[in-house]
C-alpha positions in Angstrom: -19.4 4.9 12.5 -16.8 4.5 15.3 -13.2 5.5 15.1 -10.5 4.5 17.5 -8.0 7.4 17.9 -4.6 6.3 19.3 -2.5 9.1 20.8 1.2 8.6 21.4 3.8 10.6 23.3 5.0 13.5 21.1 4.5 17.2 21.3 1.9 17.0 18.6 -0.4 15.1 21.0 -2.0 18.4 21.9 -3.5 18.5 18.4 -5.5 15.3 19.2 -8.2 17.3 20.9 -8.9 19.4 17.8 -8.6 16.3 15.6 -11.2 14.6 17.7 -13.6 17.5 17.3 -13.2 17.6 13.6 -13.9 13.9 13.4 -17.1 14.4 15.5 -18.2 17.1 13.1 -18.1 14.5 10.4 -20.5 12.4 12.6 -17.8 9.9 13.7 -18.1 8.4 17.2 -14.5 8.6 18.5 -13.0 6.4 21.2 -9.5 7.4 22.4 -6.6 5.2 23.6 -3.5 6.9 24.9 0.0 5.6 25.7 1.5 6.3 29.0 3.8 9.0 27.5 1.0 10.7 25.6 -0.5 11.6 29.0 2.5 13.8 29.7 1.4 16.1 26.9 -2.4 16.0 27.1 -4.7 14.7 29.9 -7.0 11.8 29.5 -9.7 13.9 31.2 -9.6 16.4 28.3 -10.1 13.7 25.7 -12.7 11.8 27.8 -14.7 15.0 28.2 -14.6 15.7 24.4 -15.3 12.2 23.3 -17.8 11.3 26.0 -16.1 7.9 26.4 -13.7 6.6 28.9 -10.2 7.0 27.6 -8.2 3.8 27.6 -4.8 4.3 29.2 -3.8 1.0 30.7 -4.1 -2.5 29.3 -4.1 -3.9 32.8 -6.5 -1.5 34.5 -8.7 -3.3 37.0 -12.4 -2.9 36.7 -15.1 -4.5 38.8 -17.3 -7.0 37.0 -20.4 -8.9 38.3 -19.7 -12.2 39.9 -19.7 -15.0 37.3 -19.3 -12.7 34.3 -16.7 -13.7 31.8 -13.5 -11.6 31.9 -13.6 -8.8 29.3 -10.4 -8.8 27.2 -10.6 -5.1 26.4 -8.3 -4.8 23.5 -10.2 -7.6 21.7 -13.5 -6.1 22.5 -12.5 -2.7 21.3 -10.8 -4.1 18.2 -14.2 -5.7 17.2 -16.2 -2.6 17.9 -14.5 0.0 15.6 -14.6 0.7 11.9 -11.2 2.4 11.6 -8.0 2.7 13.7 -6.3 6.1 13.5 -3.0 6.8 15.3 -2.1 10.5 15.4 0.4 11.5 16.3 2.5 8.3 16.0 6.0 8.4 17.4 9.1 6.6 16.1 8.7 4.2 19.0 5.2 3.1 18.2 6.1 2.7 14.5 8.8 0.3 15.5 6.4 -1.7 17.7 3.8 -1.9 15.0 6.3 -2.9 12.3 7.8 -5.7 14.4 4.7 -7.1 16.2 5.7 -5.9 19.7 2.5 -5.8 21.8 3.5 -4.5 25.3 0.7 -2.0 25.8 -2.9 -1.4 24.9 -2.2 0.5 21.6 0.3 -2.0 20.2 -1.8 -5.0 21.2 -4.8 -3.4 19.5 -2.8 -2.9 16.3 -2.4 -6.7 16.1 -6.0 -7.4 16.9 -7.9 -5.0 14.6 -9.3 -6.2 11.3 -10.2 -2.7 10.0 -8.3 -0.1 8.0 -5.4 1.5 9.8 -4.2 5.0 9.3 -1.0 6.3 10.9 0.1 9.9 11.0 3.7 10.1 12.3 5.3 13.2 13.8 8.8 13.5 15.1 12.2 15.3 14.7 13.4 15.6 11.1 16.5 13.5 11.8 14.4 10.7 13.4 12.0 10.7 10.5 14.9 10.4 8.0 16.7 7.6 10.0 17.0 4.4 7.9 15.4 2.4 10.7 12.3 4.5 10.8 12.1 4.5 7.0 12.4 0.7 6.9 9.5 0.5 9.4 7.4 2.8 7.3 8.1 0.6 4.2 7.2 -2.5 6.1 3.9 -1.0 7.4 3.0 0.2 3.9 3.6 -3.2 2.5 1.0 -4.5 4.9 -1.6 -2.1 3.5 -1.3 0.5 6.3 -2.0 4.1 5.1 0.9 6.3 6.3 0.2 10.0 6.2 3.6 11.5 5.9 4.6 14.4 8.1 4.9 17.9 6.6 7.8 20.3 6.3 7.7 23.0 8.8 9.0 24.6 12.0 9.5 21.9 14.5 9.3 22.1 18.3 13.1 22.1 18.8 13.4 25.2 16.7 14.5 23.9 13.4 12.9 23.6 9.9 12.4 20.2 8.4 10.1 17.3 7.7 8.5 15.9 10.8 5.5 18.1 11.7 2.2 16.3 12.0 0.2 16.4 8.7 -2.6 19.0 8.7 -5.7 17.9 10.5 -7.7 18.4 7.3 -5.4 16.0 5.5 -5.9 13.4 8.3 -9.6 13.8 8.4 -9.9 13.5 4.6 -7.9 10.2 4.9 -10.3 8.9 7.5 -13.3 9.8 5.3 -11.7 7.9 2.4 -10.7 5.0 4.7 -14.2 4.5 5.9 -15.7 4.7 2.4 -18.1 1.8 2.3 -17.5 1.2 -1.4 -17.6 -2.5 -2.3 -17.7 -1.8 -6.0 -15.6 -4.9 -6.8 -17.8 -7.3 -4.9 -18.2 -10.5 -7.0 -15.1 -9.7 -9.1 -11.8 -11.6 -9.1 -8.9 -9.4 -9.8 -5.6 -11.0 -10.9 -2.6 -8.6 -10.3 1.0 -9.1 -11.3 3.8 -7.2 -9.5 7.5 -6.9 -9.2 10.3 -7.8 -11.6 11.3 -11.2 -13.0 14.9 -12.5 -12.8 16.4 -14.4 -15.7 19.4 -16.5 -14.6 22.8 -16.4 -16.4 24.5 -18.8 -14.0 24.0 -19.7 -10.4 25.3 -16.3 -9.3 24.2 -13.8 -11.9 20.9 -12.8 -13.5 19.3 -10.0 -15.6 16.2 -8.2 -14.5 14.0 -5.1 -14.7 13.9 -2.4 -12.1 10.8 -2.8 -10.1 10.1 -2.6 -6.3 6.6 -4.1 -6.7 5.1 -1.3 -4.6 2.5 -0.3 -7.2 1.2 -3.8 -7.8 1.1 -4.6 -4.1 -0.9 -1.4 -3.4 -3.3 -2.3 -6.2 -3.8 -5.7 -4.4 -4.5 -3.9 -1.1 -7.0 -1.5 -2.7 -8.8 -4.2 -4.7 -9.2 -6.4 -1.7 -10.5 -3.5 0.4 -13.1 -2.7 -2.3 -14.5 -6.2 -2.2 -12.7 -8.1 -4.9 -11.3 -11.6 -4.5 -7.7 -10.7 -5.2 -4.9 -12.9 -6.6 -1.4 -11.5 -6.5 1.4 -13.1 -8.6 4.7 -11.4 -7.7 8.3 -11.6 -8.8 11.1 -11.2 -6.2 10.6 -8.2 -3.9 11.3 -7.2 -0.3 7.6 -6.6 0.3 5.3 -8.6 2.6 2.2 -10.0 0.9 -0.9 -8.0 1.7 -3.3 -9.5 4.1 -6.3 -11.5 2.8 -4.9 -11.8 -0.7 -4.1 -15.0 -2.5 -0.4 -14.8 -3.1 1.9 -16.6 -5.5 5.7 -16.0 -5.6 7.6 -16.5 -8.9 11.0 -15.8 -10.2 11.3 -15.9 -13.9 9.0 -14.7 -16.8 8.2 -18.3 -17.6 7.1 -19.0 -14.0 5.0 -15.8 -14.0 3.4 -16.8 -17.3 2.6 -20.3 -15.9 1.1 -19.0 -12.7 -1.0 -16.3 -14.5 -2.4 -18.8 -17.0 -3.3 -21.1 -14.1 -5.4 -18.4 -12.5 -6.6 -16.6 -15.6 -9.8 -18.6 -16.1 -11.2 -17.6 -12.7 -10.5 -13.9 -13.0 -12.7 -11.2 -14.4 -10.1 -8.4 -14.4 -6.3 -8.7 -14.9 -4.0 -5.8 -14.0 -0.5 -6.5 -15.2 1.7 -4.2 -13.2 4.8 -6.5 -13.2 8.0 -5.4 -14.9 8.7 -8.6 -16.7 12.2 -8.9 -18.2 11.9 -8.8 -22.0 15.0 -11.0 -22.6 16.7 -13.9 -21.0 20.0 -15.6 -21.7 19.8 -18.2 -24.5 21.6 -20.7 -22.3 21.9 -21.1 -18.5 25.4 -22.0 -17.5 25.2 -24.5 -14.6 28.5 -23.4 -13.0 29.6 -19.9 -12.1 31.3 -18.2 -15.1 34.8 -17.2 -13.9 36.0 -13.7 -14.4 38.7 -13.2 -17.0 40.2 -10.4 -19.0 38.6 -11.8 -22.2 35.5 -10.2 -23.6 32.4 -12.3 -23.4 29.2 -12.1 -25.4 25.8 -12.8 -23.7 23.3 -14.0 -26.3 19.7 -13.0 -25.3 16.4 -14.3 -26.6 12.9 -12.8 -25.9 10.9 -14.0 -22.9 7.2 -14.9 -23.4 5.0 -11.9 -24.1 2.4 -12.7 -21.4 0.3 -9.5 -22.1 0.0 -10.2 -25.8 -1.0 -13.8 -25.1 -3.7 -12.7 -22.7 -4.9 -10.0 -25.1 -5.7 -12.7 -27.7 -7.9 -14.7 -25.4 -9.3 -12.2 -22.9 -12.9 -12.5 -24.1 -15.1 -10.2 -22.0 -12.5 -9.8 -19.2 -10.9 -6.4 -18.6 -7.2 -6.3 -19.3 -5.0 -3.5 -17.9 -1.4 -3.1 -18.8 1.5 -0.8 -17.6 4.1 0.9 -19.7 7.4 2.4 -18.5 8.7 4.8 -21.2 11.7 7.2 -21.5 10.9 8.8 -24.9 8.0 9.1 -27.3 6.0 8.2 -24.2 2.4 8.6 -25.4 3.2 7.5 -28.9 4.8 4.2 -27.7 2.0 3.8 -25.2 -0.8 4.1 -27.7 1.0 1.5 -29.9 1.2 -0.9 -27.0 -2.4 -0.4 -26.1 -3.5 -1.2 -29.6 -1.1 -4.1 -30.3 -1.7 -5.9 -27.0 -5.5 -5.5 -27.2 -5.7 -3.8 -23.8 -8.7 -2.0 -22.3 -6.6 0.4 -20.2 -2.9 1.2 -20.2 -1.2 2.9 -17.2 1.7 5.0 -18.6 4.8 6.0 -16.5 7.3 8.5 -17.8 10.3 7.2 -15.8 12.4 10.2 -16.6 10.5 12.1 -14.0 12.2 12.3 -10.6 10.6 11.2 -7.4 8.1 8.8 -8.9 8.0 5.3 -10.3 10.7 2.8 -9.5 11.4 2.4 -5.7 9.3 5.4 -4.9 6.2 5.5 -2.7 4.6 7.9 -5.1 3.6 7.8 -8.8 2.2 10.0 -11.5 0.6 8.4 -14.6 -1.4 8.9 -17.7 -4.3 6.5 -18.2 -5.1 5.6 -21.8 -8.4 3.9 -22.8 -9.0 1.8 -25.8 -11.6 4.3 -27.1 -8.9 7.0 -27.3 -9.3 8.9 -24.0 -6.3 10.0 -22.0 -6.3 11.1 -18.3 -3.4 12.6 -16.5 -3.2 11.7 -12.8 -0.8 14.0 -10.9 1.7 12.7 -8.3 0.0 10.8 -5.5 1.0 8.0 -3.1 0.9 4.6 -4.7 -2.0 3.7 -2.4 -4.0 6.6 -3.7 -2.9 5.9 -7.3 -4.2 2.3 -6.9 -7.7 3.7 -6.2 -7.4 6.0 -9.2 -6.7 3.1 -11.4 -9.5 1.0 -9.9 -11.9 4.0 -10.4 -10.9 3.9 -14.1 -11.7 0.2 -14.3 -15.1 0.9 -12.7 -15.8 3.6 -15.3 -14.9 1.2 -18.1 -17.0 -1.6 -16.6 -20.0 0.7 -16.3 -19.8 1.6 -20.0 -20.2 -2.0 -20.8 -23.4 -2.4 -18.8 
């Protein structure tokens, strides 16, 4: 299996030689591409000697070709020849290029051309890492299904402590091993996933909603597609980009989500309902903006459709997975929901825990099964959590065989 290792211009570039060796020990064939600035920290000769391949350093390098032979567009050829694209270390500069589709060198052109899993391990100064622009770029890349291995806390090159040091090489290698996992255990399945919040309009300006970034549902779509499933994603309003190669439907209200789910329900074999659907909506929509006044105003609410209950009554032999966000009596309320909605699995979030759940890139859950089993899954990235949830679905499916 062939890995393309992209090396960019940061002090951590010196670690790329050892990373290459560790990948080779796992029987990966490693091809290296370096940016111009990376060559200021480690030579291409070093990495060429270790990899036993020519190191690509210039998109416009001239090479002689036999007369009459078609011109070899190298970044397209390399993109088609690798099984995974790893960038380690990745600078803030290259993150910005990747996030915004700038292709002005070999590495950034390759990013747009590859059709394989991409893993990026950033390394930079702590203040650069925490800068809102860098964090926006990270979020954008994650929304596209890119696996970001966050830097670690530690002693940085400029002599300060903080988050920015390249993740451990063991962590990076383990991510590569997982990223090249040939599992296609959902081949032949169609997974319908809901994500994000719904918005219930009060007037043309105001609405009520539930807190949800959509990140968990979107990462479930990325994971299911990568594991071979035909994937349908129905999403309420979010700032996320739809994952590649996923059939995507955008909705706004609970009624719209119900309609789109029921339209696609018959062709699905598994439904994972990760959306945070608003439980109530205004009884009446006011067509003109309600003017502010000093008088008190009552907003009368009525329940929205209970999509999960409706599906539970007609699911047949499909697998139905729900989510529960609880603040008290967490497991007691979750068990009741599992039973009353006729679910096969329920993913439970205790939203009183800090650093997980809403708006976070991480999650920690308890997975309940209809036969009374409970599994605690500790804090992981939402991409990793997506695979944990899919693994539980596989285990349930295997019990039915």
